[in-house]
Structures are given as C-alpha cells and as structure tokens.
VMD Tcl script that builds the backbone (N, CA, C; Angstrom):
set m [mol new atoms 192]
animate dup $m
set s [atomselect $m all]
$s set {name element resname resid chain x y z} {
  {N N UNK 1 A 218.480 256.932 228.038}
  {CA C UNK 1 A 218.144 258.526 227.377}
  {C C UNK 1 A 217.306 258.595 226.476}
  {N N UNK 2 A 217.005 257.315 225.554}
  {CA C UNK 2 A 216.391 257.117 224.454}
  {C C UNK 2 A 214.711 257.429 225.000}
  {N N UNK 3 A 214.411 256.710 226.284}
  {CA C UNK 3 A 213.085 256.375 226.572}
  {C C UNK 3 A 212.595 258.010 226.751}
  {N N UNK 4 A 213.552 259.079 227.151}
  {CA C UNK 4 A 213.128 260.580 227.361}
  {C C UNK 4 A 213.021 260.541 226.415}
  {N N UNK 5 A 213.593 260.646 225.223}
  {CA C UNK 5 A 212.796 261.869 223.918}
  {C C UNK 5 A 211.476 261.108 223.292}
  {N N UNK 6 A 211.800 259.470 223.459}
  {CA C UNK 6 A 210.031 258.681 223.092}
  {C C UNK 6 A 209.104 259.508 224.057}
  {N N UNK 7 A 209.491 259.822 225.098}
  {CA C UNK 7 A 207.973 260.154 225.940}
  {C C UNK 7 A 207.860 261.784 225.839}
  {N N UNK 8 A 209.249 262.430 225.339}
  {CA C UNK 8 A 208.615 263.983 225.281}
  {C C UNK 8 A 207.990 263.575 223.545}
  {N N UNK 9 A 208.683 263.290 222.490}
  {CA C UNK 9 A 208.052 263.257 221.507}
  {C C UNK 9 A 206.440 262.766 221.719}
  {N N UNK 10 A 205.741 261.666 222.450}
  {CA C UNK 10 A 204.697 261.182 222.594}
  {C C UNK 10 A 203.819 262.259 223.209}
  {N N UNK 11 A 204.605 262.955 224.288}
  {CA C UNK 11 A 203.963 264.053 224.931}
  {C C UNK 11 A 203.473 265.285 224.133}
  {N N UNK 12 A 204.428 265.968 223.163}
  {CA C UNK 12 A 204.410 266.686 222.534}
  {C C UNK 12 A 203.168 266.522 220.935}
  {N N UNK 13 A 203.465 265.134 220.413}
  {CA C UNK 13 A 202.245 264.587 219.504}
  {C C UNK 13 A 200.661 264.806 220.370}
  {N N UNK 14 A 200.611 264.333 221.771}
  {CA C UNK 14 A 199.181 264.375 222.613}
  {C C UNK 14 A 198.688 265.696 222.442}
  {N N UNK 15 A 199.736 266.668 222.943}
  {CA C UNK 15 A 199.801 268.295 223.013}
  {C C UNK 15 A 199.239 268.809 221.909}
  {N N UNK 16 A 199.437 268.609 220.460}
  {CA C UNK 16 A 199.532 269.061 219.365}
  {C C UNK 16 A 197.827 268.366 218.772}
  {N N UNK 17 A 197.881 267.118 219.243}
  {CA C UNK 17 A 196.463 266.132 218.907}
  {C C UNK 17 A 195.321 267.156 219.759}
  {N N UNK 18 A 195.678 267.520 221.015}
  {CA C UNK 18 A 194.991 267.814 221.671}
  {C C UNK 18 A 194.457 269.572 221.326}
  {N N UNK 19 A 195.745 270.462 220.690}
  {CA C UNK 19 A 195.501 271.549 220.239}
  {C C UNK 19 A 194.405 271.620 219.060}
  {N N UNK 20 A 194.680 270.577 218.322}
  {CA C UNK 20 A 194.385 270.339 216.824}
  {C C UNK 20 A 192.710 269.983 217.044}
  {N N UNK 21 A 192.017 269.233 218.261}
  {CA C UNK 21 A 191.005 269.069 218.259}
  {C C UNK 21 A 190.161 270.347 219.007}
  {N N UNK 22 A 190.993 270.784 219.921}
  {CA C UNK 22 A 190.391 271.774 220.634}
  {C C UNK 22 A 189.650 273.069 219.178}
  {N N UNK 23 A 191.196 273.214 218.611}
  {CA C UNK 23 A 190.598 274.344 217.339}
  {C C UNK 23 A 189.436 274.043 216.408}
  {N N UNK 24 A 189.410 272.607 216.180}
  {CA C UNK 24 A 188.532 271.947 215.139}
  {C C UNK 24 A 187.046 272.510 215.764}
  {N N UNK 25 A 187.037 272.110 217.204}
  {CA C UNK 25 A 185.652 271.688 217.547}
  {C C UNK 25 A 185.277 273.274 218.204}
  {N N UNK 26 A 186.057 274.311 218.649}
  {CA C UNK 26 A 185.989 275.539 219.366}
  {C C UNK 26 A 186.385 276.917 218.535}
  {N N UNK 27 A 187.636 276.721 218.121}
  {CA C UNK 27 A 188.027 277.958 217.289}
  {C C UNK 27 A 188.115 278.023 215.819}
  {N N UNK 28 A 187.477 278.331 214.804}
  {CA C UNK 28 A 187.708 278.142 213.272}
  {C C UNK 28 A 188.348 279.034 212.604}
  {N N UNK 29 A 189.093 280.220 213.983}
  {CA C UNK 29 A 190.036 281.621 213.312}
  {C C UNK 29 A 191.214 281.165 213.281}
  {N N UNK 30 A 191.855 279.426 214.006}
  {CA C UNK 30 A 193.260 279.258 214.018}
  {C C UNK 30 A 194.198 279.291 213.219}
  {N N UNK 31 A 195.093 279.923 212.979}
  {CA C UNK 31 A 196.101 279.917 211.729}
  {C C UNK 31 A 196.788 278.549 211.525}
  {N N UNK 32 A 196.409 277.839 210.619}
  {CA C UNK 32 A 197.158 276.398 210.504}
  {C C UNK 32 A 198.507 276.141 210.546}
  {N N UNK 33 A 199.229 277.653 209.987}
  {CA C UNK 33 A 200.708 278.074 209.406}
  {C C UNK 33 A 201.103 277.629 210.692}
  {N N UNK 34 A 200.557 278.424 212.119}
  {CA C UNK 34 A 201.440 278.112 213.394}
  {C C UNK 34 A 201.598 276.438 213.797}
  {N N UNK 35 A 200.369 275.881 213.548}
  {CA C UNK 35 A 200.038 274.533 214.193}
  {C C UNK 35 A 201.193 273.552 213.654}
  {N N UNK 36 A 201.506 273.753 212.289}
  {CA C UNK 36 A 202.545 273.282 211.544}
  {C C UNK 36 A 203.801 273.385 211.682}
  {N N UNK 37 A 203.585 274.511 211.663}
  {CA C UNK 37 A 205.156 275.087 212.500}
  {C C UNK 37 A 205.710 274.906 213.696}
  {N N UNK 38 A 204.805 274.336 214.802}
  {CA C UNK 38 A 204.904 273.861 215.635}
  {C C UNK 38 A 204.989 272.469 216.126}
  {N N UNK 39 A 204.494 271.873 214.973}
  {CA C UNK 39 A 204.766 270.370 215.138}
  {C C UNK 39 A 205.974 270.043 214.350}
  {N N UNK 40 A 206.066 270.878 213.457}
  {CA C UNK 40 A 207.978 270.357 212.577}
  {C C UNK 40 A 208.723 270.643 213.517}
  {N N UNK 41 A 208.721 271.793 214.496}
  {CA C UNK 41 A 209.867 272.729 214.740}
  {C C UNK 41 A 209.872 271.395 216.644}
  {N N UNK 42 A 208.629 271.184 216.678}
  {CA C UNK 42 A 209.149 269.969 217.957}
  {C C UNK 42 A 209.380 268.329 217.181}
  {N N UNK 43 A 209.162 268.209 216.201}
  {CA C UNK 43 A 210.010 267.102 215.715}
  {C C UNK 43 A 211.296 267.449 215.258}
  {N N UNK 44 A 211.793 268.397 214.434}
  {CA C UNK 44 A 213.117 268.765 214.512}
  {C C UNK 44 A 214.160 268.611 215.762}
  {N N UNK 45 A 213.462 269.436 217.168}
  {CA C UNK 45 A 214.246 269.372 218.047}
  {C C UNK 45 A 214.457 267.853 218.544}
  {N N UNK 46 A 213.344 267.131 218.830}
  {CA C UNK 46 A 213.600 265.808 218.953}
  {C C UNK 46 A 214.796 265.178 218.366}
  {N N UNK 47 A 214.264 264.956 217.204}
  {CA C UNK 47 A 215.509 264.139 215.970}
  {C C UNK 47 A 216.510 264.795 216.312}
  {N N UNK 48 A 216.771 265.996 216.201}
  {CA C UNK 48 A 218.333 266.647 216.396}
  {C C UNK 48 A 219.207 266.175 217.761}
  {N N UNK 49 A 218.164 266.005 218.647}
  {CA C UNK 49 A 218.739 265.663 220.251}
  {C C UNK 49 A 218.882 264.430 220.377}
  {N N UNK 50 A 218.195 263.241 219.340}
  {CA C UNK 50 A 218.703 262.205 219.435}
  {C C UNK 50 A 219.812 261.949 218.689}
  {N N UNK 51 A 219.720 262.335 217.497}
  {CA C UNK 51 A 221.165 262.209 216.561}
  {C C UNK 51 A 222.361 262.854 217.407}
  {N N UNK 52 A 222.169 263.838 217.998}
  {CA C UNK 52 A 223.524 264.408 218.771}
  {C C UNK 52 A 223.997 263.291 219.558}
  {N N UNK 53 A 222.854 262.206 220.498}
  {CA C UNK 53 A 223.066 261.439 221.512}
  {C C UNK 53 A 223.649 260.536 221.072}
  {N N UNK 54 A 223.480 260.391 219.723}
  {CA C UNK 54 A 223.611 258.763 219.351}
  {C C UNK 54 A 225.112 259.009 218.791}
  {N N UNK 55 A 225.236 259.946 218.306}
  {CA C UNK 55 A 226.616 260.535 217.587}
  {C C UNK 55 A 227.989 260.726 219.008}
  {N N UNK 56 A 227.388 261.168 220.066}
  {CA C UNK 56 A 228.018 261.271 220.701}
  {C C UNK 56 A 228.383 259.649 221.460}
  {N N UNK 57 A 227.472 258.859 221.377}
  {CA C UNK 57 A 227.591 257.650 222.232}
  {C C UNK 57 A 228.596 256.877 221.025}
  {N N UNK 58 A 228.517 257.132 219.684}
  {CA C UNK 58 A 229.903 256.657 218.746}
  {C C UNK 58 A 230.636 256.853 218.460}
  {N N UNK 59 A 230.979 258.053 219.183}
  {CA C UNK 59 A 232.028 258.650 219.130}
  {C C UNK 59 A 233.088 258.873 220.888}
  {N N UNK 60 A 232.528 257.939 221.352}
  {CA C UNK 60 A 232.989 257.596 222.675}
  {C C UNK 60 A 232.915 258.308 223.515}
  {N N UNK 61 A 231.753 259.132 223.804}
  {CA C UNK 61 A 231.509 260.117 224.340}
  {C C UNK 61 A 230.432 259.982 225.844}
  {N N UNK 62 A 230.269 260.468 226.858}
  {CA C UNK 62 A 229.499 259.642 228.132}
  {C C UNK 62 A 228.283 259.481 227.966}
  {N N UNK 63 A 228.247 258.147 228.138}
  {CA C UNK 63 A 226.893 257.142 228.193}
  {C C UNK 63 A 226.352 257.179 229.234}
  {N N UNK 64 A 225.090 257.265 229.129}
  {CA C UNK 64 A 224.017 257.309 229.772}
  {C C UNK 64 A 223.189 256.457 230.024}
}
mol reanalyze $m
mol bondsrecalc $m
mol representation Tube
mol addrep $m
C-alpha cells in the first residue's frame, strides 16, 4: 500500500512540474497562489493518508 502513495505523490509532482513549465512558457498571467495551494494540498492529502495507514497498522487494523 505504501507504493500506492509513492506513485500518487510522484504523479502529482510530475503534474505540477508540467503545469509549472506550461505556465512559465505559455502563460505569464497564472496565479502562483493557486499553484502553491494545489501543491501543498496534494502533499497534505498524501501525508495524511500515509499517517492514517501507518497508525491503523500499528493499532492492529487491517493490513494490506
């Protein structure tokens, strides 16, 4: 299950990097606040999911 979070995190980083390059070369009127908010929200989602998964495993929950 850990690999799922790593793959999702990697894909989200690739997506944001592509978005960054696209806005850098194509559009200069992009709001950087939205990009940062999206980046940190993705980071938080994966971090929270990972912490929930590890805490479930430690407390004798369902292991995957």
